[in-house]
TORVEXKOL-489280 format. One record per residue (C-alpha): residue number from 0; x, y, z. Coordinates in steps of 0.1 Angstrom, whole numbers. Each point is the difference from the previous one (the first is absolute). Example, Ala and Ser with C-alpha at 12.3 -4.5 7.8 and 13.67 -1.06 7.14 Angstrom:
// residues 2
ATOM  resi      x      y      z
ATOM     0    123    -45     78
ATOM     1     14     34     -7
END
This chain:
// residues 564
ATOM  resi      x      y      z
ATOM     0    992   1153   1023
ATOM     1      3    -52    -51
ATOM     2    -55      3      8
ATOM     3     14    -30    -23
ATOM     4    -22    -25     21
ATOM     5     34      0      8
ATOM     6     15      6    -33
ATOM     7     36      5      7
ATOM     8     16     25    -19
ATOM     9     35     13      6
ATOM    10     30     -7     21
ATOM    11      4     32     18
ATOM    12    -34     12     -8
ATOM    13    -21    -10     30
ATOM    14    -38      3      4
ATOM    15    -28    -15     20
ATOM    16    -22    -23    -19
ATOM    17    -37      4      1
ATOM    18    -16    -26    -21
ATOM    19    -11    -33     15
ATOM    20     19    -33     -1
ATOM    21     19      5    -32
ATOM    22     37      2      2
ATOM    23     17      1    -34
ATOM    24     36      8     -8
ATOM    25      4     15    -35
ATOM    26     36      1    -11
ATOM    27     -1     11    -35
ATOM    28     -6     34    -16
ATOM    29     11     22     29
ATOM    30     12    -23     26
ATOM    31      9     28     22
ATOM    32    -36      9      2
ATOM    33    -14    -34      4
ATOM    34     21    -15     27
ATOM    35     -4     22     31
ATOM    36     14     -9     33
ATOM    37     27    -20     11
ATOM    38     10    -35     -8
ATOM    39     -6    -34    -15
ATOM    40     29    -22     -9
ATOM    41    -20    -30      7
ATOM    42    -38     -1     -6
ATOM    43    -20    -30     11
ATOM    44    -20     -4    -32
ATOM    45    -31    -21     -5
ATOM    46    -22      0    -30
ATOM    47    -33    -16     -4
ATOM    48    -16     -1    -34
ATOM    49    -37     -4      4
ATOM    50     -5    -13    -35
ATOM    51      5     11    -35
ATOM    52    -28     13    -21
ATOM    53    -17    -26    -21
ATOM    54     14      6    -34
ATOM    55    -23     -2    -30
ATOM    56     28      9    -24
ATOM    57     37     -5     -2
ATOM    58     21     28     15
ATOM    59     19     20    -26
ATOM    60     36    -10     -5
ATOM    61     11     36      8
ATOM    62    -13     26     23
ATOM    63    -26     24    -15
ATOM    64     -4     37      4
ATOM    65    -32     16     12
ATOM    66    -25     -1     28
ATOM    67     -1     16     34
ATOM    68      1     -9     36
ATOM    69    -23     13     28
ATOM    70     18      5     33
ATOM    71    -17      7     33
ATOM    72     16     26     23
ATOM    73    -14     10     34
ATOM    74     20     33      0
ATOM    75      3     27    -25
ATOM    76     35     14     -9
ATOM    77      9     32     16
ATOM    78     30      9    -22
ATOM    79     16    -16    -30
ATOM    80     34     16      5
ATOM    81     16    -30     16
ATOM    82     22     17     26
ATOM    83    -30     21     13
ATOM    84    -23    -30      3
ATOM    85     -6    -13     35
ATOM    86    -26    -26     -7
ATOM    87      0    -34    -18
ATOM    88    -28      9    -24
ATOM    89     23     28    -14
ATOM    90     30    -23     -1
ATOM    91    -19    -28    -18
ATOM    92    -11     22    -28
ATOM    93     32     20     -2
ATOM    94     19    -32     -2
ATOM    95    -14     -7    -34
ATOM    96      8     35    -13
ATOM    97     37      5      7
ATOM    98     33    -18     -5
ATOM    99     33     -1     18
ATOM   100     37     -8     -8
ATOM   101     -1    -33     19
ATOM   102    -28    -23     12
ATOM   103     -6    -34     17
ATOM   104     -6    -32    -19
ATOM   105    -25    -26     10
ATOM   106     25    -14     26
ATOM   107      9     34     14
ATOM   108     33      2    -17
ATOM   109     10     35    -10
ATOM   110      2      3    -38
ATOM   111      2     27    -26
ATOM   112    -32     18    -11
ATOM   113      4     33    -18
ATOM   114     38     -4      4
ATOM   115     19    -17    -28
ATOM   116     31     -3     21
ATOM   117      7      1     37
ATOM   118     33     -4     17
ATOM   119      8     -2     37
ATOM   120     36      9      7
ATOM   121     24      7     29
ATOM   122    -17    -24     23
ATOM   123    -34     16     -5
ATOM   124     12     36      6
ATOM   125     -3      9    -37
ATOM   126    -28     -8    -25
ATOM   127     -2      8    -37
ATOM   128    -32     -1    -21
ATOM   129     -8      3    -37
ATOM   130    -36      3    -10
ATOM   131    -15    -18    -30
ATOM   132     -1     19    -32
ATOM   133    -33     11    -14
ATOM   134    -19      2     33
ATOM   135    -29     24     -3
ATOM   136    -27     14     23
ATOM   137    -36     -8    -10
ATOM   138     -2     34    -17
ATOM   139     29     -9    -23
ATOM   140     26     22     18
ATOM   141     33    -18      4
ATOM   142      8    -15     34
ATOM   143     37      7      8
ATOM   144     24      3     29
ATOM   145    -13     36      3
ATOM   146    -32    -15     15
ATOM   147     20    -21     25
ATOM   148     20     31     10
ATOM   149    -32     20      4
ATOM   150    -15    -28     22
ATOM   151     31     -1     21
ATOM   152      1     38      5
ATOM   153    -37      1      8
ATOM   154      3    -28     26
ATOM   155     30     17     17
ATOM   156    -17     34      0
ATOM   157    -12      7     36
ATOM   158    -30     18    -14
ATOM   159    -13    -32    -15
ATOM   160    -28    -13     23
ATOM   161     10    -37     -1
ATOM   162      6    -27     26
ATOM   163     23    -19    -24
ATOM   164     31     22     -4
ATOM   165     23    -20     23
ATOM   166     14    -23    -27
ATOM   167      9     29    -23
ATOM   168     15     20     29
ATOM   169     25    -28      6
ATOM   170     16      7    -33
ATOM   171     33     19      5
ATOM   172      4     10    -36
ATOM   173    -23     -2    -30
ATOM   174     13      8    -34
ATOM   175    -16     -2    -34
ATOM   176     27     -9    -25
ATOM   177    -20      0    -33
ATOM   178    -34      0    -15
ATOM   179     -7    -35     11
ATOM   180     26     -5     28
ATOM   181      4      9     36
ATOM   182     21    -12     29
ATOM   183     -3      2     38
ATOM   184     25     -3     28
ATOM   185     -5     -8     37
ATOM   186     24      9     27
ATOM   187     -7    -33     18
ATOM   188    -17    -33     -9
ATOM   189    -38      4     -2
ATOM   190    -21    -30      0
ATOM   191    -28     16    -19
ATOM   192     21     15    -27
ATOM   193    -14    -21    -28
ATOM   194    -35      3     13
ATOM   195      3     38     -3
ATOM   196      0     -4    -37
ATOM   197    -31    -21      0
ATOM   198    -20     31      8
ATOM   199    -20     15    -29
ATOM   200     14     25    -24
ATOM   201    -20     32     -3
ATOM   202     -4     21    -32
ATOM   203     21     31      1
ATOM   204    -17     17    -30
ATOM   205    -34     -3     18
ATOM   206      9      7     36
ATOM   207     30     23     -1
ATOM   208    -19     32      4
ATOM   209    -29    -14     20
ATOM   210     -7      4     37
ATOM   211      4    -37      8
ATOM   212    -23      3     30
ATOM   213    -29     14    -20
ATOM   214      7    -10    -36
ATOM   215    -30    -10    -22
ATOM   216     21    -29    -12
ATOM   217     -7    -17     33
ATOM   218    -34    -10    -15
ATOM   219     12      1    -37
ATOM   220     34    -17      1
ATOM   221     24     -5    -29
ATOM   222     20    -32      4
ATOM   223     20    -25    -20
ATOM   224    -14    -33     14
ATOM   225    -22    -26    -16
ATOM   226    -32     19      4
ATOM   227    -11     37     -1
ATOM   228    -29     18     15
ATOM   229    -31      1    -22
ATOM   230    -26     14     23
ATOM   231     -8      5     37
ATOM   232    -35      3     13
ATOM   233      4     11     36
ATOM   234    -16    -24     24
ATOM   235     -9    -24    -28
ATOM   236     27    -14    -22
ATOM   237     35      5    -15
ATOM   238      7    -13    -35
ATOM   239     35     -7    -12
ATOM   240      8     -8    -36
ATOM   241     30    -19    -15
ATOM   242     30     22     -8
ATOM   243     10     -7    -36
ATOM   244     34     16      7
ATOM   245      9    -22     29
ATOM   246     36    -12     -5
ATOM   247     -7    -36     10
ATOM   248    -28     -2    -25
ATOM   249    -36      9      2
ATOM   250    -20    -19     27
ATOM   251    -23    -26    -14
ATOM   252    -31     14     18
ATOM   253    -15     32    -15
ATOM   254    -13     14     33
ATOM   255      3     -3     37
ATOM   256    -31     13     18
ATOM   257      0      6     37
ATOM   258    -35      2     15
ATOM   259      0     18     33
ATOM   260    -23    -20     23
ATOM   261      5     10     37
ATOM   262    -15    -32     14
ATOM   263     15    -35     -4
ATOM   264    -33    -18      2
ATOM   265    -14     21    -29
ATOM   266     32     -7    -19
ATOM   267     -4    -37      3
ATOM   268    -36      2    -11
ATOM   269     11     20    -31
ATOM   270     26    -27     -7
ATOM   271    -27    -27      2
ATOM   272    -22     20    -23
ATOM   273     28      1    -26
ATOM   274      7     37      5
ATOM   275     36     -5     13
ATOM   276     28    -22    -13
ATOM   277     25      2     29
ATOM   278     -8      2     37
ATOM   279     16     -8     33
ATOM   280    -21    -24     20
ATOM   281     -6     -1     36
ATOM   282      6    -33     18
ATOM   283    -38     -5      2
ATOM   284     -4      6    -37
ATOM   285     30    -22     -8
ATOM   286    -10    -29     21
ATOM   287    -38      0      0
ATOM   288    -14     22    -27
ATOM   289     20     -9    -31
ATOM   290     -4    -38     -1
ATOM   291    -17    -21    -26
ATOM   292      0     -8    -37
ATOM   293     -9     35    -12
ATOM   294     28     17     20
ATOM   295     25    -26    -11
ATOM   296    -10      5    -37
ATOM   297      0     38      0
ATOM   298     27     10     25
ATOM   299     35     -8     12
ATOM   300      9      4     36
ATOM   301     35      3     15
ATOM   302     12     -2     35
ATOM   303     34      9     15
ATOM   304     14     16     31
ATOM   305     -1     37     -5
ATOM   306     30     22      2
ATOM   307    -16     23     25
ATOM   308    -12      1     35
ATOM   309    -30     16     19
ATOM   310      5     19     32
ATOM   311    -16     22     26
ATOM   312     20     32      1
ATOM   313      1     19     33
ATOM   314      5     38     -1
ATOM   315     30      5     23
ATOM   316    -13     36      8
ATOM   317    -32    -13     14
ATOM   318     -1      1     38
ATOM   319    -12    -36      0
ATOM   320     31    -14    -17
ATOM   321     30     19     13
ATOM   322      8    -28     25
ATOM   323     15    -30    -18
ATOM   324    -14    -23     28
ATOM   325    -35     10    -13
ATOM   326     10     -8    -36
ATOM   327     14    -34     11
ATOM   328    -31     -7     20
ATOM   329    -22      6    -30
ATOM   330     22    -23    -20
ATOM   331     -4    -28     26
ATOM   332    -38      6     -1
ATOM   333     -1    -10    -37
ATOM   334     -8    -35    -10
ATOM   335     16      1    -35
ATOM   336    -10    -35     -9
ATOM   337    -35      8     11
ATOM   338      0     31    -23
ATOM   339     13    -21    -29
ATOM   340    -27    -26      6
ATOM   341    -28     25      6
ATOM   342      7     26    -26
ATOM   343     20    -19    -26
ATOM   344    -14    -35      4
ATOM   345     35    -12      6
ATOM   346     14     16    -32
ATOM   347     31     16     16
ATOM   348     29     -3     23
ATOM   349      7     19     33
ATOM   350     23     30     -3
ATOM   351     24     13     28
ATOM   352     21     24    -20
ATOM   353      6     18    -33
ATOM   354     16    -29    -18
ATOM   355    -15    -33    -12
ATOM   356      9    -32     18
ATOM   357     23    -22    -21
ATOM   358     20     28    -15
ATOM   359     37      6      8
ATOM   360     -6     32     19
ATOM   361    -27    -14     23
ATOM   362     12     -1     37
ATOM   363     -9    -35     11
ATOM   364     13      6     35
ATOM   365    -29     23     10
ATOM   366    -27    -16     21
ATOM   367    -35      6    -13
ATOM   368    -25     20     19
ATOM   369    -22    -30      8
ATOM   370    -36      6     10
ATOM   371      2      7     38
ATOM   372    -28     22     13
ATOM   373     12     -4     36
ATOM   374     34     13     -8
ATOM   375    -17     29    -19
ATOM   376    -19      9     32
ATOM   377     32     -1     21
ATOM   378     18     23    -24
ATOM   379    -29     24     -1
ATOM   380      0      0     38
ATOM   381     37      7      1
ATOM   382     -6     29    -23
ATOM   383    -24     15     25
ATOM   384    -33    -10    -15
ATOM   385    -26    -11     26
ATOM   386    -35    -14     -6
ATOM   387    -29     24      2
ATOM   388    -35     -7     11
ATOM   389    -12     -6    -35
ATOM   390     26    -26     -8
ATOM   391     22     25    -19
ATOM   392     35      7     10
ATOM   393      8     36     11
ATOM   394     30     21      9
ATOM   395      0     34     15
ATOM   396    -37      3     -7
ATOM   397      5    -10    -37
ATOM   398    -19    -31    -11
ATOM   399     19    -22    -24
ATOM   400    -21      5    -31
ATOM   401     13      5    -35
ATOM   402    -11     -3    -36
ATOM   403     13    -23    -27
ATOM   404     -3     14    -35
ATOM   405     -7    -23    -29
ATOM   406     -4      9    -37
ATOM   407    -35     -3    -14
ATOM   408     -8    -30    -21
ATOM   409     27    -23     14
ATOM   410    -21    -26     16
ATOM   411     29    -21     11
ATOM   412     15     29     21
ATOM   413    -33      9     14
ATOM   414     -4    -36     13
ATOM   415     35      2     14
ATOM   416     -9     32     18
ATOM   417    -31    -16     15
ATOM   418     20    -29     13
ATOM   419     27     23     14
ATOM   420    -28     20     17
ATOM   421    -11    -32     18
ATOM   422     35    -11      9
ATOM   423      9     34     15
ATOM   424    -33      3     18
ATOM   425      9    -32     18
ATOM   426     30     17     16
ATOM   427    -19     32      9
ATOM   428      6     21    -31
ATOM   429    -29     15    -18
ATOM   430      3      4    -38
ATOM   431    -22     18    -25
ATOM   432      2     -7    -38
ATOM   433     -2     27    -26
ATOM   434     -1     -8    -37
ATOM   435     12     28    -24
ATOM   436      0      3    -38
ATOM   437     35     -7    -13
ATOM   438     10     34    -13
ATOM   439    -13     17     32
ATOM   440     17    -27     21
ATOM   441     34     10    -15
ATOM   442     -5     38     -2
ATOM   443    -19      7     32
ATOM   444     15    -25     23
ATOM   445     32    -17    -12
ATOM   446     17     31    -14
ATOM   447    -11     22     29
ATOM   448      9    -27     27
ATOM   449    -35      6     15
ATOM   450     -8    -35     12
ATOM   451      4    -23     29
ATOM   452      5    -33    -19
ATOM   453     -6    -13    -35
ATOM   454      0    -33    -19
ATOM   455     22      1    -31
ATOM   456     23    -22    -20
ATOM   457     35      4    -14
ATOM   458     16    -19    -28
ATOM   459     31    -21      6
ATOM   460     26     -2    -27
ATOM   461     35    -12     -7
ATOM   462     22     24     19
ATOM   463     -3      4     38
ATOM   464      6     38     -1
ATOM   465    -32     17     14
ATOM   466     16     33      9
ATOM   467    -29     19    -15
ATOM   468    -25    -16     24
ATOM   469     19     -1     32
ATOM   470     27     28      0
ATOM   471    -10     29     23
ATOM   472      5     24    -30
ATOM   473    -30    -17    -16
ATOM   474    -22     10     29
ATOM   475     -1     36    -13
ATOM   476    -23     15    -27
ATOM   477    -15    -27    -22
ATOM   478     27    -26      8
ATOM   479    -10    -36      3
ATOM   480      8     -3     37
ATOM   481    -34     13      8
ATOM   482     -2    -18     34
ATOM   483     29     24     10
ATOM   484     23    -26     13
ATOM   485     34     15      9
ATOM   486     29    -19     13
ATOM   487     36     11     -3
ATOM   488     14    -35     -2
ATOM   489    -24    -10    -27
ATOM   490     10     31    -20
ATOM   491     37    -10      3
ATOM   492     -8    -36    -10
ATOM   493    -20     10    -30
ATOM   494     26     24    -11
ATOM   495     28    -26      4
ATOM   496    -21    -29    -15
ATOM   497     -5     18    -33
ATOM   498     37      9     -2
ATOM   499     11    -36      1
ATOM   500      2    -25    -28
ATOM   501     10    -32     19
ATOM   502    -30    -21      9
ATOM   503     14    -13     32
ATOM   504      8     35     13
ATOM   505    -34     12    -11
ATOM   506    -16    -30     17
ATOM   507     15     10     34
ATOM   508    -13     35     -5
ATOM   509    -35    -10     -9
ATOM   510     -2    -26     27
ATOM   511      7     27     26
ATOM   512    -26     23    -17
ATOM   513    -26    -27      3
ATOM   514      9     -5     37
ATOM   515     -7     37      6
ATOM   516    -33     -1    -18
ATOM   517     -9    -32     18
ATOM   518      6     17     33
ATOM   519    -16     33     -8
ATOM   520    -31    -12    -20
ATOM   521     -9     32    -19
ATOM   522    -18    -23    -23
ATOM   523    -20    -30     12
ATOM   524      9    -23    -29
ATOM   525    -30    -23     -8
ATOM   526      4    -23    -30
ATOM   527     13     -7    -34
ATOM   528    -30     -8    -22
ATOM   529     -2    -22    -30
ATOM   530     -4     17    -34
ATOM   531    -31    -12    -17
ATOM   532     -4     14    -34
ATOM   533    -26    -12    -25
ATOM   534      2      5    -37
ATOM   535    -25     -7    -28
ATOM   536     10    -32    -18
ATOM   537      1     16    -34
ATOM   538     33     18      9
ATOM   539     31    -18    -12
ATOM   540     37      5      6
ATOM   541     -3     -1     38
ATOM   542     32    -16     14
ATOM   543      1     -2     39
ATOM   544     33      8     15
ATOM   545     16     11     33
ATOM   546    -10     36    -10
ATOM   547    -37    -10     -3
ATOM   548    -20     -2    -31
ATOM   549      0     36    -14
ATOM   550     38      4     -6
ATOM   551     -6     -7    -37
ATOM   552    -34     18     -2
ATOM   553     10     16    -34
ATOM   554      2    -35    -14
ATOM   555    -34    -11     10
ATOM   556    -23     -5    -30
ATOM   557    -35    -11    -10
ATOM   558     -8    -22    -30
ATOM   559    -18     21    -26
ATOM   560    -30    -22      1
ATOM   561     -4      8     37
ATOM   562      7     37     -1
ATOM   563    -27     23     13
END
C-alpha cells in the first residue's frame, strides 16, 4: 500500500501514498489503477493559476507532438503488474501502461474505455460488454476478450498473491461469448459491479505461463495504455515512451521520465533548477518559496482539497493499543488544527473518519474528537495507566513508550510525527520516531505488521466501499488491513454495503460503520491536505476538473518551439 504524492489510482486498488503533499486523481488511461480508495462524489475544488508563461510567440492553433516531461517521485515502483502492486509509485507508473473496459471521466462519471458497448440489465444483476475492434497490446498482439477472461481467472485464483480479488470474487458467473464479448452475472445487487470492470486488463499471451508472483514482466511490462516502458535504471529513473498503438491516439508527449528522488527538499531544488517539470509542493514551498515574477512566468500552481487523508495507524496487536480507551485517549490528545497549522501552514482540514466532509456518505452526526488532554489523561487512568517517577505512564511495570514509523523523505509527515510526539508526551506517553526508506517501510514493517504505529495516507474516491482496508479478512497476509482491526459487525456492514445499490440504504450502513470506527479509533484520523501540484508553464492542455489536473495527461502537449 496510489507513492502518487498521493496519486490516486484505482477504485478497489488501495495503497498508502508516500510522496509529499501531492494528491492527484488521474482518471483516464487505466482509471482502475489511478483511482484507489473509496469515494468522491463531491470534491471541493479550488484552482489557483499562478500566472501563465510570458509568450514570445503565438501558440499553435493545434496541439503539437514531441517533447518530454520530467516527473519527481519519492518512491520507486516495486511491481508493474497492477494487481500485485501495493505502493502508489507502482500504481502511478502502471496507470500509464494499461487499459480497462471502463473508466472515470473528469467528473467521476463511469464511461466506456476499451469497451465499445456496455449494457446493464436486470436491475444491475447482469452486464454485457463488447470490446472495441482493433485493440492491440504494445507488441502488436491483439487485445481481445481472451485477455479479460484471463484477468478474471487470474484474479479469482486463490494462488494469486493479490489484495484486490474481492470485486471479481463477487461475480456469480462470468462467460466469454465471443472474441470481443463477455458477460457477467451477479446473484445479488453489487454496488461495485461497474467498478470491477475499471480494473486493468492483463495480457494473456505474456503472462499465461508465467509465475505471476515472480514474473520478469513485473519490471518489463507489456501493456495497452498510452505509454510503454522504455528503460528502468533502478534507484535513478524510469522512462516511458508514447505508445503509437494506443487506441485513443498517440499521446502528444514523446516521453514521461520519472526521476526517483527520495527527498522532497531535493526534489524542489531540482525543480527550481529546471531539472523537473512536475512536482508536488509542500505548504511551505507553495506559500513562501514559489512567489515572485520568475515563478509566475515559468510555473503554474494549482490548489484543491485532496481526495485523501493522513492518519496515525495503531497496530491492534501491540500491547499498548488493545484497549480502545487508550486509543480514544490518544485521539483526544491530538490538536488537529495545531498539526495543520504547524505542519501544513493551514493547508488542510481536520479529518475524523475515512470519508471526506461534504460528501453524501459522511456521517455528520459524529462528534469530533476535540483537543482535550485532560480527558485523555482520565481515559488513560481508567485503562490502568499510572504516572511513573520519570513522568511516563506505566502499567504492570511496562512504560508507555512506542515508536512512530515515517517514510524517509516525507518532511511533512516527519513534522507531524514530531508534533504528535510532543502532544503525547504532554499526557505521559513517550514516543520515538523512526524514518525508513519507502521500499523497506512497506516490505519490512507494513507487510510484516512489525510496527507500533505509523503515519500514512489513503486516497478517497467516489464509492464508499472500503472492504479491502477494514474487513478482517484483509488483516491476513499482505492484505491492506495492516493495523489488524477485526470487528464482526464491521465485517457484516462492509459485506452488506457493497451488496446494495440504493444510496439511502447504503448511507445507513456506512453511517453505522463510521460510528464503530469513531468509537474504536484503530486509526487516529488527522487531516485532509490540499493538493498543491506545480507544472512548468510550457505545458499546454491542462484542464482542471473535479478529478484533478492529470485526468487528461495524454492530451498535455508542448509547443514545438519550447520542446526540450
